[in-house]
N, C-alpha and C positions, 0 to 999 in steps of 0.2 A: 503494500499499499504506500510505503514511503517513496519508492521509485515512481509509482503512478503519480503521486502528488508532485514530485520534482519534475517529472516529464511534463505535466500540465502547466506548472509554473514557468519552466524554462522553454516550453514549446518544442521539446525533443520528442519525436515519435520513436517509441520503443517497440519495434516489431520485426527487425531483421533477425532471422534465426541463424545463428552462427556460433561456433565454439560451445555448443551445448548451453546456449543461453539466447534470450532475446535481448537485442542490443539497439540502442539509439545513440547517435553521435552528432554533435554539432558544435559551433563555436559560441561561447558566451563570454562577453567582456574580453575578447581577444584571447581566450583560452579554450583549448579543445576539451570538451566534456563528453564523456561516454557514460551512459546509464546502462546497467547490466542487470538482468533478471535471470539468474541461472535456472535451467529447466531440468536439473537433476534432482535426485533425492537430496534433502537438506544436508545430510552428512557427507554428500559428495560434491557440494557446490564449489569446493576449492578447485575441482577439476576444471570447471569453466573459467575461474579466475586465473589459474595457472596458464591455461591455453591462450587466453586473451593477453596476459602479460608477455608471454613468449612470442606470440604473433606480432604484437606491436612494439616488441623490444623495450618494454617498460620495466620499472622496478616497483616492488611492493610499496615503497614510500609514496607512490602516486595513487594509492588505492584507499578509498574510504569504504569500509564494510558496515552495512547496516544489518543488525540482527535483533530479533526480539529476545528479551530477557525476562523470565518469569520473576526474577528478584526485584525488578523495577516496577513501580506503580504505573498504571495506564497513563499514557501521555508524557512520561518523563523520559529524557534522553541522557545517556552517559557517554562521554567522549573520552577515549584513551589514545595516547600516542605511544609510538615506539613498541608496539606489540609484535612479537615475532611469531609468525605462523609457520609451522613446519608442515611440509606436504611430503608424504611417503608413498611411493608407488608400490 
């Protein structure tokens, strides 16, 4: 739902099916923005992120991951920096 709201607000259509995800890409304030909705099972969503990072030759520090967290009250957001995510094949 967060990606849908961002998509609407930024005017980025998220419908291209590529890299196991629905993707929308455009320029916002002279910066390239890509919105991604993985289409895998939740515990495999990292596969889509890794595929996209590899394809576009980007680094994880360029990624903002939005997840729901049962420990947060409805409508609250927590932002963390410098989280290391390990992906094991």
